[in-house]
PDB file of N, CA, C and O in Angstrom:
ATOM      1  N   MET A   1     -55.105   1.002  28.035  1.00  0.00           N
ATOM      2  CA  MET A   1     -53.956   1.379  27.249  1.00  0.00           C
ATOM      3  C   MET A   1     -52.728   1.392  28.158  1.00  0.00           C
ATOM      4  O   MET A   1     -52.797   1.850  29.299  1.00  0.00           O
ATOM      5  N   LEU A   2     -51.633   0.899  27.659  1.00  0.00           N
ATOM      6  CA  LEU A   2     -50.394   0.900  28.427  1.00  0.00           C
ATOM      7  C   LEU A   2     -49.618   2.175  28.122  1.00  0.00           C
ATOM      8  O   LEU A   2     -49.325   2.479  26.966  1.00  0.00           O
ATOM      9  N   VAL A   3     -49.294   2.908  29.166  1.00  0.00           N
ATOM     10  CA  VAL A   3     -48.533   4.146  29.015  1.00  0.00           C
ATOM     11  C   VAL A   3     -47.363   4.090  29.979  1.00  0.00           C
ATOM     12  O   VAL A   3     -47.530   3.768  31.155  1.00  0.00           O
ATOM     13  N   SER A   4     -46.182   4.407  29.475  1.00  0.00           N
ATOM     14  CA  SER A   4     -45.001   4.417  30.330  1.00  0.00           C
ATOM     15  C   SER A   4     -44.890   5.761  31.036  1.00  0.00           C
ATOM     16  O   SER A   4     -45.212   6.800  30.458  1.00  0.00           O
ATOM     17  N   PRO A   5     -44.434   5.741  32.282  1.00  0.00           N
ATOM     18  CA  PRO A   5     -44.179   7.007  32.967  1.00  0.00           C
ATOM     19  C   PRO A   5     -43.093   7.786  32.224  1.00  0.00           C
ATOM     20  O   PRO A   5     -42.244   7.185  31.566  1.00  0.00           O
ATOM     21  N   PRO A   6     -43.111   9.098  32.321  1.00  0.00           N
ATOM     22  CA  PRO A   6     -42.143   9.916  31.565  1.00  0.00           C
ATOM     23  C   PRO A   6     -40.684   9.553  31.803  1.00  0.00           C
ATOM     24  O   PRO A   6     -39.859   9.706  30.903  1.00  0.00           O
ATOM     25  N   GLU A   7     -40.351   9.075  32.998  1.00  0.00           N
ATOM     26  CA  GLU A   7     -38.938   8.788  33.282  1.00  0.00           C
ATOM     27  C   GLU A   7     -38.426   7.518  32.609  1.00  0.00           C
ATOM     28  O   GLU A   7     -37.214   7.309  32.551  1.00  0.00           O
ATOM     29  N   VAL A   8     -39.315   6.665  32.098  1.00  0.00           N
ATOM     30  CA  VAL A   8     -38.867   5.434  31.444  1.00  0.00           C
ATOM     31  C   VAL A   8     -39.295   5.345  29.979  1.00  0.00           C
ATOM     32  O   VAL A   8     -39.224   4.273  29.379  1.00  0.00           O
ATOM     33  N   VAL A   9     -39.737   6.458  29.403  1.00  0.00           N
ATOM     34  CA  VAL A   9     -40.164   6.440  28.003  1.00  0.00           C
ATOM     35  C   VAL A   9     -39.005   6.055  27.087  1.00  0.00           C
ATOM     36  O   VAL A   9     -39.193   5.280  26.149  1.00  0.00           O
ATOM     37  N   GLY A  10     -37.824   6.580  27.342  1.00  0.00           N
ATOM     38  CA  GLY A  10     -36.660   6.230  26.523  1.00  0.00           C
ATOM     39  C   GLY A  10     -36.340   4.751  26.571  1.00  0.00           C
ATOM     40  O   GLY A  10     -36.042   4.139  25.545  1.00  0.00           O
ATOM     41  N   LEU A  11     -36.401   4.176  27.758  1.00  0.00           N
ATOM     42  CA  LEU A  11     -36.151   2.747  27.916  1.00  0.00           C
ATOM     43  C   LEU A  11     -37.206   1.924  27.178  1.00  0.00           C
ATOM     44  O   LEU A  11     -36.879   0.953  26.497  1.00  0.00           O
ATOM     45  N   ALA A  12     -38.474   2.320  27.318  1.00  0.00           N
ATOM     46  CA  ALA A  12     -39.559   1.594  26.651  1.00  0.00           C
ATOM     47  C   ALA A  12     -39.399   1.664  25.132  1.00  0.00           C
ATOM     48  O   ALA A  12     -39.590   0.664  24.440  1.00  0.00           O
ATOM     49  N   ASN A  13     -39.052   2.838  24.616  1.00  0.00           N
ATOM     50  CA  ASN A  13     -38.851   2.967  23.169  1.00  0.00           C
ATOM     51  C   ASN A  13     -37.661   2.140  22.698  1.00  0.00           C
ATOM     52  O   ASN A  13     -37.709   1.543  21.623  1.00  0.00           O
ATOM     53  N   GLY A  14     -36.600   2.100  23.486  1.00  0.00           N
ATOM     54  CA  GLY A  14     -35.434   1.302  23.125  1.00  0.00           C
ATOM     55  C   GLY A  14     -35.747  -0.182  23.084  1.00  0.00           C
ATOM     56  O   GLY A  14     -35.311  -0.886  22.173  1.00  0.00           O
ATOM     57  N   ILE A  15     -36.498  -0.660  24.062  1.00  0.00           N
ATOM     58  CA  ILE A  15     -36.880  -2.070  24.085  1.00  0.00           C
ATOM     59  C   ILE A  15     -37.784  -2.396  22.898  1.00  0.00           C
ATOM     60  O   ILE A  15     -37.623  -3.433  22.255  1.00  0.00           O
ATOM     61  N   ALA A  16     -38.734  -1.508  22.612  1.00  0.00           N
ATOM     62  CA  ALA A  16     -39.640  -1.737  21.481  1.00  0.00           C
ATOM     63  C   ALA A  16     -38.868  -1.790  20.163  1.00  0.00           C
ATOM     64  O   ALA A  16     -39.136  -2.653  19.327  1.00  0.00           O
ATOM     65  N   GLN A  17     -37.929  -0.891  19.971  1.00  0.00           N
ATOM     66  CA  GLN A  17     -37.149  -0.887  18.736  1.00  0.00           C
ATOM     67  C   GLN A  17     -36.261  -2.120  18.636  1.00  0.00           C
ATOM     68  O   GLN A  17     -36.049  -2.642  17.542  1.00  0.00           O
ATOM     69  N   SER A  18     -35.741  -2.591  19.763  1.00  0.00           N
ATOM     70  CA  SER A  18     -34.931  -3.811  19.750  1.00  0.00           C
ATOM     71  C   SER A  18     -35.763  -5.022  19.341  1.00  0.00           C
ATOM     72  O   SER A  18     -35.294  -5.877  18.590  1.00  0.00           O
ATOM     73  N   ILE A  19     -36.992  -5.094  19.832  1.00  0.00           N
ATOM     74  CA  ILE A  19     -37.874  -6.211  19.475  1.00  0.00           C
ATOM     75  C   ILE A  19     -38.231  -6.151  17.990  1.00  0.00           C
ATOM     76  O   ILE A  19     -38.257  -7.180  17.314  1.00  0.00           O
ATOM     77  N   VAL A  20     -38.506  -4.953  17.485  1.00  0.00           N
ATOM     78  CA  VAL A  20     -38.823  -4.802  16.063  1.00  0.00           C
ATOM     79  C   VAL A  20     -37.629  -5.211  15.209  1.00  0.00           C
ATOM     80  O   VAL A  20     -37.792  -5.894  14.198  1.00  0.00           O
ATOM     81  N   SER A  21     -36.442  -4.802  15.605  1.00  0.00           N
ATOM     82  CA  SER A  21     -35.237  -5.157  14.862  1.00  0.00           C
ATOM     83  C   SER A  21     -35.001  -6.661  14.864  1.00  0.00           C
ATOM     84  O   SER A  21     -34.626  -7.233  13.840  1.00  0.00           O
ATOM     85  N   LEU A  22     -35.215  -7.296  15.993  1.00  0.00           N
ATOM     86  CA  LEU A  22     -35.063  -8.750  16.081  1.00  0.00           C
ATOM     87  C   LEU A  22     -36.075  -9.459  15.194  1.00  0.00           C
ATOM     88  O   LEU A  22     -35.741 -10.437  14.525  1.00  0.00           O
ATOM     89  N   ALA A  23     -37.307  -8.970  15.188  1.00  0.00           N
ATOM     90  CA  ALA A  23     -38.332  -9.586  14.346  1.00  0.00           C
ATOM     91  C   ALA A  23     -38.005  -9.425  12.864  1.00  0.00           C
ATOM     92  O   ALA A  23     -38.242 -10.337  12.072  1.00  0.00           O
ATOM     93  N   ARG A  24     -37.465  -8.272  12.489  1.00  0.00           N
ATOM     94  CA  ARG A  24     -37.091  -8.064  11.082  1.00  0.00           C
ATOM     95  C   ARG A  24     -35.925  -8.946  10.663  1.00  0.00           C
ATOM     96  O   ARG A  24     -35.770  -9.246   9.480  1.00  0.00           O
ATOM     97  N   PHE A  25     -35.110  -9.363  11.615  1.00  0.00           N
ATOM     98  CA  PHE A  25     -34.018 -10.280  11.314  1.00  0.00           C
ATOM     99  C   PHE A  25     -34.518 -11.725  11.262  1.00  0.00           C
ATOM    100  O   PHE A  25     -34.191 -12.473  10.340  1.00  0.00           O
ATOM    101  N   LEU A  26     -35.310 -12.105  12.260  1.00  0.00           N
ATOM    102  CA  LEU A  26     -35.732 -13.499  12.366  1.00  0.00           C
ATOM    103  C   LEU A  26     -36.798 -13.884  11.347  1.00  0.00           C
ATOM    104  O   LEU A  26     -36.868 -15.048  10.953  1.00  0.00           O
ATOM    105  N   GLY A  27     -37.620 -12.948  10.914  1.00  0.00           N
ATOM    106  CA  GLY A  27     -38.684 -13.257   9.965  1.00  0.00           C
ATOM    107  C   GLY A  27     -38.176 -13.901   8.687  1.00  0.00           C
ATOM    108  O   GLY A  27     -38.612 -15.001   8.346  1.00  0.00           O
ATOM    109  N   PRO A  28     -37.265 -13.251   7.967  1.00  0.00           N
ATOM    110  CA  PRO A  28     -36.755 -13.872   6.739  1.00  0.00           C
ATOM    111  C   PRO A  28     -35.958 -15.157   6.985  1.00  0.00           C
ATOM    112  O   PRO A  28     -35.995 -16.078   6.169  1.00  0.00           O
ATOM    113  N   VAL A  29     -35.244 -15.214   8.102  1.00  0.00           N
ATOM    114  CA  VAL A  29     -34.480 -16.425   8.414  1.00  0.00           C
ATOM    115  C   VAL A  29     -35.430 -17.609   8.613  1.00  0.00           C
ATOM    116  O   VAL A  29     -35.219 -18.682   8.047  1.00  0.00           O
ATOM    117  N   LEU A  30     -36.473 -17.406   9.418  1.00  0.00           N
ATOM    118  CA  LEU A  30     -37.426 -18.490   9.655  1.00  0.00           C
ATOM    119  C   LEU A  30     -38.230 -18.811   8.397  1.00  0.00           C
ATOM    120  O   LEU A  30     -38.537 -19.975   8.140  1.00  0.00           O
ATOM    121  N   GLY A  31     -38.569 -17.796   7.618  1.00  0.00           N
ATOM    122  CA  GLY A  31     -39.286 -18.035   6.364  1.00  0.00           C
ATOM    123  C   GLY A  31     -38.458 -18.856   5.385  1.00  0.00           C
ATOM    124  O   GLY A  31     -38.982 -19.753   4.724  1.00  0.00           O
ATOM    125  N   GLY A  32     -37.178 -18.555   5.292  1.00  0.00           N
ATOM    126  CA  GLY A  32     -36.297 -19.340   4.426  1.00  0.00           C
ATOM    127  C   GLY A  32     -36.139 -20.767   4.903  1.00  0.00           C
ATOM    128  O   GLY A  32     -36.084 -21.699   4.101  1.00  0.00           O
ATOM    129  N   TYR A  33     -36.066 -20.935   6.214  1.00  0.00           N
ATOM    130  CA  TYR A  33     -35.950 -22.273   6.775  1.00  0.00           C
ATOM    131  C   TYR A  33     -37.197 -23.104   6.475  1.00  0.00           C
ATOM    132  O   TYR A  33     -37.095 -24.267   6.083  1.00  0.00           O
ATOM    133  N   VAL A  34     -38.368 -22.505   6.661  1.00  0.00           N
ATOM    134  CA  VAL A  34     -39.615 -23.221   6.392  1.00  0.00           C
ATOM    135  C   VAL A  34     -39.715 -23.551   4.903  1.00  0.00           C
ATOM    136  O   VAL A  34     -40.131 -24.651   4.541  1.00  0.00           O
ATOM    137  N   SER A  35     -39.338 -22.612   4.043  1.00  0.00           N
ATOM    138  CA  SER A  35     -39.391 -22.874   2.602  1.00  0.00           C
ATOM    139  C   SER A  35     -38.459 -24.013   2.212  1.00  0.00           C
ATOM    140  O   SER A  35     -38.790 -24.825   1.347  1.00  0.00           O
ATOM    141  N   ARG A  36     -37.298 -24.073   2.850  1.00  0.00           N
ATOM    142  CA  ARG A  36     -36.343 -25.127   2.534  1.00  0.00           C
ATOM    143  C   ARG A  36     -36.839 -26.483   3.020  1.00  0.00           C
ATOM    144  O   ARG A  36     -36.649 -27.494   2.344  1.00  0.00           O
ATOM    145  N   CYS A  37     -37.469 -26.508   4.184  1.00  0.00           N
ATOM    146  CA  CYS A  37     -37.955 -27.773   4.737  1.00  0.00           C
ATOM    147  C   CYS A  37     -39.159 -28.319   3.978  1.00  0.00           C
ATOM    148  O   CYS A  37     -39.346 -29.534   3.904  1.00  0.00           O
ATOM    149  N   CYS A  38     -39.954 -27.459   3.431  1.00  0.00           N
ATOM    150  CA  CYS A  38     -41.197 -27.865   2.770  1.00  0.00           C
ATOM    151  C   CYS A  38     -41.124 -27.488   1.288  1.00  0.00           C
ATOM    152  O   CYS A  38     -41.914 -26.673   0.813  1.00  0.00           O
ATOM    153  N   MET A  39     -40.189 -28.073   0.571  1.00  0.00           N
ATOM    154  CA  MET A  39     -39.955 -27.665  -0.819  1.00  0.00           C
ATOM    155  C   MET A  39     -41.093 -28.060  -1.758  1.00  0.00           C
ATOM    156  O   MET A  39     -41.201 -27.492  -2.845  1.00  0.00           O
ATOM    157  N   ALA A  40     -41.939 -29.006  -1.381  1.00  0.00           N
ATOM    158  CA  ALA A  40     -43.013 -29.412  -2.272  1.00  0.00           C
ATOM    159  C   ALA A  40     -43.988 -28.263  -2.505  1.00  0.00           C
ATOM    160  O   ALA A  40     -44.364 -27.992  -3.645  1.00  0.00           O
ATOM    161  N   TYR A  41     -44.397 -27.594  -1.447  1.00  0.00           N
ATOM    162  CA  TYR A  41     -45.341 -26.473  -1.541  1.00  0.00           C
ATOM    163  C   TYR A  41     -44.883 -25.355  -0.608  1.00  0.00           C
ATOM    164  O   TYR A  41     -45.511 -25.128   0.426  1.00  0.00           O
ATOM    165  N   PRO A  42     -43.793 -24.647  -0.952  1.00  0.00           N
ATOM    166  CA  PRO A  42     -43.257 -23.655  -0.004  1.00  0.00           C
ATOM    167  C   PRO A  42     -44.210 -22.496   0.271  1.00  0.00           C
ATOM    168  O   PRO A  42     -44.307 -22.043   1.411  1.00  0.00           O
ATOM    169  N   ALA A  43     -44.909 -22.010  -0.739  1.00  0.00           N
ATOM    170  CA  ALA A  43     -45.816 -20.877  -0.513  1.00  0.00           C
ATOM    171  C   ALA A  43     -46.974 -21.290   0.384  1.00  0.00           C
ATOM    172  O   ALA A  43     -47.377 -20.539   1.272  1.00  0.00           O
ATOM    173  N   LEU A  44     -47.503 -22.476   0.154  1.00  0.00           N
ATOM    174  CA  LEU A  44     -48.621 -22.956   0.963  1.00  0.00           C
ATOM    175  C   LEU A  44     -48.199 -23.180   2.409  1.00  0.00           C
ATOM    176  O   LEU A  44     -48.928 -22.818   3.333  1.00  0.00           O
ATOM    177  N   SER A  45     -47.034 -23.769   2.607  1.00  0.00           N
ATOM    178  CA  SER A  45     -46.588 -24.021   3.980  1.00  0.00           C
ATOM    179  C   SER A  45     -46.295 -22.717   4.704  1.00  0.00           C
ATOM    180  O   SER A  45     -46.595 -22.599   5.892  1.00  0.00           O
ATOM    181  N   ASN A  46     -45.712 -21.726   4.017  1.00  0.00           N
ATOM    182  CA  ASN A  46     -45.477 -20.427   4.640  1.00  0.00           C
ATOM    183  C   ASN A  46     -46.792 -19.766   5.016  1.00  0.00           C
ATOM    184  O   ASN A  46     -46.898 -19.171   6.089  1.00  0.00           O
ATOM    185  N   ASP A  47     -47.799 -19.861   4.148  1.00  0.00           N
ATOM    186  CA  ASP A  47     -49.105 -19.281   4.447  1.00  0.00           C
ATOM    187  C   ASP A  47     -49.745 -19.966   5.650  1.00  0.00           C
ATOM    188  O   ASP A  47     -50.318 -19.301   6.513  1.00  0.00           O
ATOM    189  N   GLN A  48     -49.649 -21.278   5.708  1.00  0.00           N
ATOM    190  CA  GLN A  48     -50.256 -22.000   6.825  1.00  0.00           C
ATOM    191  C   GLN A  48     -49.587 -21.644   8.147  1.00  0.00           C
ATOM    192  O   GLN A  48     -50.268 -21.450   9.154  1.00  0.00           O
ATOM    193  N   ILE A  49     -48.277 -21.559   8.150  1.00  0.00           N
ATOM    194  CA  ILE A  49     -47.563 -21.228   9.381  1.00  0.00           C
ATOM    195  C   ILE A  49     -47.850 -19.796   9.802  1.00  0.00           C
ATOM    196  O   ILE A  49     -48.084 -19.540  10.983  1.00  0.00           O
ATOM    197  N   SER A  50     -47.836 -18.853   8.858  1.00  0.00           N
ATOM    198  CA  SER A  50     -48.114 -17.464   9.225  1.00  0.00           C
ATOM    199  C   SER A  50     -49.558 -17.302   9.699  1.00  0.00           C
ATOM    200  O   SER A  50     -49.818 -16.509  10.604  1.00  0.00           O
ATOM    201  N   PHE A  51     -50.495 -18.033   9.110  1.00  0.00           N
ATOM    202  CA  PHE A  51     -51.880 -17.983   9.573  1.00  0.00           C
ATOM    203  C   PHE A  51     -51.993 -18.523  10.992  1.00  0.00           C
ATOM    204  O   PHE A  51     -52.672 -17.933  11.833  1.00  0.00           O
ATOM    205  N   GLY A  52     -51.334 -19.635  11.255  1.00  0.00           N
ATOM    206  CA  GLY A  52     -51.367 -20.207  12.593  1.00  0.00           C
ATOM    207  C   GLY A  52     -50.772 -19.270  13.638  1.00  0.00           C
ATOM    208  O   GLY A  52     -51.315 -19.140  14.735  1.00  0.00           O
ATOM    209  N   LEU A  53     -49.665 -18.621  13.306  1.00  0.00           N
ATOM    210  CA  LEU A  53     -49.071 -17.660  14.231  1.00  0.00           C
ATOM    211  C   LEU A  53     -49.975 -16.452  14.435  1.00  0.00           C
ATOM    212  O   LEU A  53     -50.058 -15.920  15.542  1.00  0.00           O
ATOM    213  N   SER A  54     -50.644 -16.020  13.390  1.00  0.00           N
ATOM    214  CA  SER A  54     -51.570 -14.894  13.513  1.00  0.00           C
ATOM    215  C   SER A  54     -52.732 -15.228  14.424  1.00  0.00           C
ATOM    216  O   SER A  54     -53.125 -14.412  15.257  1.00  0.00           O
ATOM    217  N   VAL A  55     -53.283 -16.419  14.272  1.00  0.00           N
ATOM    218  CA  VAL A  55     -54.388 -16.841  15.134  1.00  0.00           C
ATOM    219  C   VAL A  55     -53.914 -16.906  16.584  1.00  0.00           C
ATOM    220  O   VAL A  55     -54.622 -16.462  17.488  1.00  0.00           O
ATOM    221  N   PHE A  56     -52.735 -17.449  16.807  1.00  0.00           N
ATOM    222  CA  PHE A  56     -52.184 -17.529  18.159  1.00  0.00           C
ATOM    223  C   PHE A  56     -52.026 -16.142  18.769  1.00  0.00           C
ATOM    224  O   PHE A  56     -52.392 -15.927  19.924  1.00  0.00           O
ATOM    225  N   GLN A  57     -51.485 -15.202  18.003  1.00  0.00           N
ATOM    226  CA  GLN A  57     -51.282 -13.851  18.516  1.00  0.00           C
ATOM    227  C   GLN A  57     -52.599 -13.145  18.778  1.00  0.00           C
ATOM    228  O   GLN A  57     -52.715 -12.412  19.760  1.00  0.00           O
ATOM    229  N   MET A  58     -53.589 -13.346  17.931  1.00  0.00           N
ATOM    230  CA  MET A  58     -54.886 -12.709  18.137  1.00  0.00           C
ATOM    231  C   MET A  58     -55.562 -13.229  19.406  1.00  0.00           C
ATOM    232  O   MET A  58     -56.293 -12.490  20.066  1.00  0.00           O
ATOM    233  N   GLU A  59     -55.320 -14.497  19.750  1.00  0.00           N
ATOM    234  CA  GLU A  59     -55.882 -15.050  20.973  1.00  0.00           C
ATOM    235  C   GLU A  59     -55.240 -14.445  22.220  1.00  0.00           C
ATOM    236  O   GLU A  59     -55.838 -14.464  23.296  1.00  0.00           O
ATOM    237  N   GLN A  60     -54.041 -13.916  22.083  1.00  0.00           N
ATOM    238  CA  GLN A  60     -53.319 -13.344  23.225  1.00  0.00           C
ATOM    239  C   GLN A  60     -53.755 -11.907  23.535  1.00  0.00           C
ATOM    240  O   GLN A  60     -53.409 -11.374  24.589  1.00  0.00           O
ATOM    241  N   VAL A  61     -54.503 -11.281  22.639  1.00  0.00           N
ATOM    242  CA  VAL A  61     -54.892  -9.874  22.797  1.00  0.00           C
ATOM    243  C   VAL A  61     -56.142  -9.792  23.674  1.00  0.00           C
ATOM    244  O   VAL A  61     -57.133 -10.483  23.441  1.00  0.00           O
ATOM    245  N   ASP A  62     -56.067  -8.932  24.683  1.00  0.00           N
ATOM    246  CA  ASP A  62     -57.233  -8.656  25.530  1.00  0.00           C
ATOM    247  C   ASP A  62     -57.860  -7.352  25.080  1.00  0.00           C
ATOM    248  O   ASP A  62     -57.232  -6.296  25.144  1.00  0.00           O
ATOM    249  N   ILE A  63     -59.087  -7.429  24.630  1.00  0.00           N
ATOM    250  CA  ILE A  63     -59.816  -6.233  24.216  1.00  0.00           C
ATOM    251  C   ILE A  63     -60.762  -5.873  25.345  1.00  0.00           C
ATOM    252  O   ILE A  63     -61.642  -6.660  25.697  1.00  0.00           O
ATOM    253  N   PRO A  64     -60.588  -4.677  25.922  1.00  0.00           N
ATOM    254  CA  PRO A  64     -61.440  -4.310  27.063  1.00  0.00           C
ATOM    255  C   PRO A  64     -62.895  -4.077  26.662  1.00  0.00           C
ATOM    256  O   PRO A  64     -63.727  -3.763  27.513  1.00  0.00           O
TER     257      PRO A  64
END
């Protein structure tokens, strides 16, 4: 488990919140872009891309 030392907890929380905020901004923007590019089957293409990203992220996780 990753734990920040007490003197940098504020910094770690600030960085985490910044990343969450960026993801909440970029998610709909990228989703709209993909839907616009793949107008024939927008729901299917969004599902395929999100599945692929999920698989990629799951491969990056180290479970002890």
